[in-house]
VOKOL-412005 format. One record per atom (N, C-alpha, C): x, y, z; residue in one letter. Coordinates in steps of 0.05 Angstrom, whole numbers, padded with zeros to 5 digits, always signed. Example, Ala and Ser with C-alpha at 12.3 -4.5 7.8 and 13.67 -1.06 7.14 Angstrom:
// residues 2
+00264-00114+00156A/+00246-00090+00156A/+00264-00066+00156A/+00257-00045+00142S/+00273-00021+00143S/+00258+00001+00157S/
***
This chain:
// residues 168
-00312+03782+01456T/-00345+03771+01439T/-00361+03790+01449T/-00383+03794+01444D/-00414+03803+01451D/-00436+03783+01456D/-00457+03799+01457R/-00483+03781+01468R/-00495+03768+01438R/-00479+03774+01424S/-00499+03761+01398S/-00478+03736+01391S/-00460+03735+01392A/-00447+03705+01395A/-00447+03684+01425A/-00455+03698+01439L/-00471+03670+01454L/-00505+03671+01460L/-00513+03687+01455V/-00543+03680+01457V/-00555+03671+01431V/-00576+03658+01429A/-00591+03640+01400A/-00620+03651+01412A/-00632+03650+01384G/-00660+03656+01391G/-00677+03636+01403G/-00672+03611+01409Y/-00685+03586+01416Y/-00676+03576+01448Y/-00695+03567+01457L/-00692+03551+01473L/-00667+03522+01478L/-00649+03522+01490G/-00627+03507+01486G/-00600+03512+01466G/-00605+03530+01452Q/-00583+03535+01427Q/-00563+03557+01449Q/-00574+03568+01462T/-00551+03589+01477T/-00531+03578+01484T/-00538+03549+01501A/-00523+03542+01517A/-00501+03530+01494A/-00506+03522+01467I/-00485+03509+01448I/-00473+03535+01437I/-00484+03554+01431K/-00476+03571+01431K/-00450+03584+01442K/-00451+03591+01475T/-00438+03592+01496T/-00405+03572+01501T/-00425+03558+01483Q/-00399+03530+01502Q/-00383+03535+01481Q/-00384+03539+01458K/-00360+03544+01434K/-00352+03557+01437K/-00359+03592+01437V/-00341+03619+01446V/-00320+03610+01468V/-00333+03598+01495I/-00318+03586+01512I/-00293+03569+01510I/-00301+03550+01486Q/-00282+03527+01484Q/-00257+03542+01465Q/-00266+03555+01452E/-00246+03565+01430E/-00232+03591+01450E/-00239+03595+01481A/-00228+03620+01493A/-00205+03607+01507A/-00212+03578+01513L/-00200+03560+01535L/-00164+03569+01529L/-00145+03565+01554G/-00121+03574+01543G/-00116+03598+01549G/-00137+03615+01541G/-00128+03652+01540G/-00150+03662+01553G/-00158+03680+01536V/-00179+03704+01553V/-00204+03702+01534V/-00219+03707+01554L/-00252+03710+01542L/-00265+03742+01552L/-00258+03756+01538F/-00266+03785+01534F/-00297+03792+01520F/-00312+03797+01543I/-00345+03808+01531I/-00343+03826+01538I/-00354+03842+01516D/-00362+03865+01511D/-00387+03874+01516D/-00399+03900+01535E/-00427+03904+01535E/-00431+03871+01549E/-00421+03865+01567A/-00435+03842+01580A/-00461+03840+01592A/-00466+03875+01603Y/-00493+03872+01622Y/-00515+03867+01592Y/-00513+03863+01581S/-00529+03863+01552S/-00541+03831+01548S/-00524+03816+01579L/-00541+03780+01570L/-00558+03791+01596L/-00566+03810+01610L/-00590+03812+01625L/-00614+03825+01610L/-00636+03799+01604G/-00656+03813+01594G/-00680+03816+01604G/-00696+03809+01593G/-00718+03814+01611G/-00739+03785+01611G/-00755+03786+01612E/-00771+03761+01612E/-00770+03743+01584E/-00772+03712+01582N/-00762+03706+01549N/-00745+03705+01543N/-00722+03719+01551D/-00691+03715+01539D/-00677+03705+01558D/-00656+03691+01523F/-00639+03673+01532F/-00620+03679+01547F/-00611+03711+01547G/-00580+03716+01563G/-00581+03707+01595G/-00604+03696+01604S/-00593+03682+01632S/-00587+03653+01632S/-00583+03640+01608E/-00573+03611+01598E/-00544+03611+01595E/-00542+03637+01575A/-00517+03647+01570A/-00494+03648+01598A/-00509+03660+01615I/-00497+03672+01647I/-00493+03644+01655I/-00515+03630+01654A/-00501+03603+01671A/-00486+03577+01663A/-00488+03581+01633T/-00470+03564+01627T/-00438+03582+01630T/-00441+03600+01628L/-00407+03616+01636L/-00398+03609+01654L/-00416+03614+01675L/-00408+03616+01711L/-00399+03581+01713L/-00414+03565+01700K/-00406+03535+01695K/-00376+03539+01698K/-00377+03544+01669R/-00346+03535+01664R/-00330+03554+01665R/-00331+03572+01682M/-00310+03587+01697M/-00302+03581+01715M/-00320+03559+01735E/-00314+03545+01757E/-00302+03519+01740E/-00315+03504+01730D/-00298+03481+01713D/-00274+03481+01700D/-00273+03509+01688D/-00239+03518+01678D/-00225+03534+01686D/-00234+03536+01714R/-00214+03560+01722R/-00183+03559+01727R/-00179+03541+01715D/-00143+03539+01711D/-00132+03539+01682D/-00154+03543+01662R/-00146+03554+01640R/-00170+03576+01623R/-00186+03582+01638L/-00200+03611+01622L/-00204+03628+01640L/-00198+03653+01633V/-00197+03685+01640V/-00211+03699+01630V/-00234+03710+01645V/-00261+03724+01631V/-00259+03747+01641V/-00267+03765+01623I/-00261+03799+01625I/-00285+03807+01621I/-00299+03824+01635L/-00330+03840+01627L/-00321+03863+01629L/-00334+03876+01601A/-00328+03902+01602A/-00355+03917+01595A/-00346+03938+01601G/-00379+03963+01594G/-00377+03987+01622G/-00403+03996+01613Y/-00398+04022+01625Y/-00406+04011+01655Y/-00398+04023+01673T/-00388+04028+01704T/-00417+04016+01719T/-00435+04038+01709N/-00460+04025+01731N/-00473+04004+01717N/-00478+03998+01684E/-00490+03974+01679E/-00469+03946+01687E/-00447+03952+01685I/-00440+03917+01700I/-00436+03920+01726I/-00441+03941+01740K/-00446+03935+01771K/-00476+03924+01772K/-00495+03938+01760E/-00519+03923+01758E/-00514+03887+01755E/-00505+03884+01731F/-00493+03867+01725F/-00486+03842+01739F/-00470+03852+01742I/-00449+03839+01781I/-00464+03825+01805I/-00487+03843+01802E/-00499+03841+01831E/-00531+03830+01818E/-00544+03824+01796S/-00566+03814+01783S/-00561+03785+01800S/-00528+03766+01804N/-00530+03744+01808N/-00498+03735+01824N/-00514+03729+01845P/-00488+03718+01870P/-00464+03704+01852P/-00470+03690+01838G/-00450+03671+01815G/-00432+03693+01803G/-00439+03709+01799L/-00419+03737+01785L/-00409+03748+01804L/-00419+03750+01819Q/-00412+03769+01845Q/-00382+03752+01860Q/-00388+03728+01863S/-00366+03717+01874S/-00344+03714+01860S/-00348+03708+01831R/-00330+03708+01813R/-00315+03725+01803R/-00328+03746+01796F/-00321+03775+01790F/-00312+03788+01811F/-00284+03798+01822N/-00278+03812+01835N/-00259+03830+01838N/-00250+03835+01818R/-00225+03851+01814R/-00241+03865+01788R/-00235+03893+01795Y/-00255+03912+01778Y/-00216+03928+01769Y/-00223+03940+01745I/-00213+03959+01733I/-00229+03985+01728I/-00221+04011+01733Q/-00245+04027+01723Q/-00215+04046+01703Q/-00234+04047+01674F/-00220+04072+01662F/-00222+04095+01662F/-00213+04109+01663D/-00222+04143+01661D/-00226+04153+01635D/-00246+04175+01634D/-00256+04183+01604D/-00227+04205+01594D/-00222+04198+01565Y/-00197+04213+01553Y/-00204+04243+01567Y/-00181+04261+01568S/-00182+04287+01565S/-00180+04294+01545S/-00188+04321+01544A/-00210+04336+01523A/-00173+04334+01507A/-00147+04338+01512E/-00130+04342+01501E/-00118+04317+01492E/-00130+04291+01499E/-00128+04264+01488E/-00146+04261+01461E/-00169+04265+01474L/-00186+04272+01448L/-00173+04288+01429L/-00169+04296+01434T/-00159+04330+01404T/-00132+04307+01395T/-00114+04294+01411E/-00097+04277+01401E/-00108+04252+01386E/-00133+04242+01396I/-00142+04218+01384I/-00143+04240+01344I/-00158+04251+01348F/-00166+04265+01327F/-00148+04278+01306F/-00134+04284+01313K/-00109+04286+01293K/-00087+04263+01277K/-00090+04242+01298R/-00083+04214+01289R/-00104+04206+01262R/-00131+04210+01271S/-00140+04200+01248S/-00136+04216+01222S/-00133+04246+01225L/-00130+04260+01204L/-00106+04245+01190L/-00082+04242+01212R/-00056+04230+01194R/-00058+04198+01180R/-00072+04189+01189K/-00087+04164+01188K/-00099+04162+01157K/-00119+04184+01158S/-00131+04192+01128S/-00124+04204+01115S/-00098+04212+01121H/-00080+04224+01100H/-00098+04267+01093H/-00104+04269+01114Y/-00125+04299+01117Y/-00110+04312+01124Y/-00108+04336+01128K/-00089+04359+01145K/-00119+04387+01146K/-00114+04392+01164I/-00129+04414+01173I/-00119+04441+01177I/-00131+04462+01170K/-00119+04490+01174K/-00125+04493+01206K/-00105+04526+01212R/-00104+04525+01243R/-00123+04538+01252R/-00141+04544+01245D/-00167+04560+01253D/-00187+04540+01262D/-00189+04523+01241A/-00209+04504+01238A/-00201+04476+01258A/-00175+04474+01262F/-00168+04459+01289F/-00178+04481+01318F/-00160+04497+01319E/-00168+04520+01339E/-00203+04510+01348E/-00220+04510+01326K/-00256+04517+01330K/-00257+04477+01343K/-00248+04462+01326L/-00246+04430+01339L/-00236+04425+01362L/-00221+04443+01372Q/-00202+04436+01406Q/-00231+04445+01423Q/-00245+04476+01419T/-00263+04487+01428T/-00290+04463+01431T/-00291+04451+01404V/-00323+04435+01405V/-00319+04417+01427V/-00285+04399+01426I/-00278+04376+01441I/-00278+04380+01466I/-00274+04406+01477E/-00263+04421+01505E/-00297+04421+01518E/-00314+04438+01496K/-00342+04440+01515K/-00358+04410+01514K/-00351+04386+01498A/-00361+04362+01500A/-00355+04356+01520A/-00325+04356+01523V/-00323+04340+01548V/-00327+04358+01576V/-00327+04375+01576T/-00346+04393+01607T/-00367+04393+01609T/-00382+04386+01588S/-00408+04377+01590S/-00427+04354+01589S/-00402+04332+01592K/-00419+04303+01583K/-00433+04295+01607K/-00446+04267+01592D/-00469+04268+01606D/-00459+04236+01615D/-00469+04216+01622K/-00468+04186+01626K/-00464+04169+01591K/-00472+04185+01580H/-00478+04174+01543H/-00450+04186+01532H/-00437+04196+01539F/-00415+04208+01528F/-00399+04189+01515F/-00390+04191+01487G/-00379+04159+01476G/-00347+04166+01480G/-00333+04180+01494N/-00319+04186+01493N/-00290+04189+01464N/-00279+04166+01459A/-00262+04164+01431A/-00288+04158+01409A/-00304+04152+01419R/-00329+04138+01404R/-00339+04173+01387R/-00353+04181+01412Y/-00344+04217+01403Y/-00333+04227+01390Y/-00303+04226+01389V/-00284+04233+01364V/-00287+04226+01340V/-00289+04201+01340R/-00292+04183+01319R/-00313+04189+01296R/-00336+04193+01315N/-00356+04211+01290N/-00353+04234+01292N/-00346+04253+01304L/-00339+04281+01299L/-00322+04279+01272L/-00297+04258+01267F/-00280+04257+01258F/-00298+04250+01227F/-00314+04239+01229E/-00331+04217+01203E/-00354+04244+01196E/-00367+04251+01213K/-00384+04271+01205K/-00364+04297+01181K/-00340+04304+01189G/-00327+04322+01180G/-00315+04313+01155G/-00309+04293+01153V/-00302+04278+01121V/-00331+04275+01105V/-00347+04275+01112D/-00371+04278+01103D/-00378+04300+01092D/-00374+04316+01109K/-00376+04351+01107K/-00360+04366+01078K/-00341+04338+01081L/-00313+04354+01059L/-00318+04346+01033L/-00323+04318+01027I/-00332+04295+01012I/-00360+04315+00993I/-00381+04333+01013F/-00398+04341+00999F/-00396+04375+00985F/-00375+04386+01002V/-00356+04409+00994V/-00339+04401+00968V/-00327+04389+00970C/-00310+04381+00949C/-00327+04368+00916C/-00342+04350+00921Y/-00358+04345+00898Y/-00375+04362+00896Y/-00389+04385+00904N/-00407+04397+00902N/-00435+04387+00905N/-00436+04376+00924I/-00465+04354+00933I/-00485+04370+00946I/-00505+04369+00943T/-00529+04385+00957T/-00545+04369+00958T/-00552+04365+00990R/-00567+04351+01003R/-00604+04358+00992R/-00615+04341+00992R/-00641+04341+00990R/-00666+04348+01010R/
***
């Protein structure tokens, strides 16, 4: 799940939404993607979701596993924002970014899945683009999302070329 399934727009409704999601996860795993988005500013109901989550994690600790996912620095800030989070989340797994070779393989799999082929010279240019992206990446680098976007842009250009569509 993510913030949208946990946080409501009105006082008191966030706890209800969060309780429902937790209830569905009992006996399994509650995976919260981009969990740090629960931290909001003033007049934000994300703190209500966090408080509800912490209470249920304690009350149902034998029936509920919660995994928080997101960018390393943002997750760290999120955990440090609340002593209850710090005491309940004490195991961390760091996933390294994909290498240029792995990203190239992801691109190739996208080609196969979509039944596309690429010429050798175009593929070599693609490898160069991916290698450059990996060596010059910053903290906003999308990893596999970068490759998916690259693939989708390529498909868009292919459609424009094949159907002789021009942009205005």
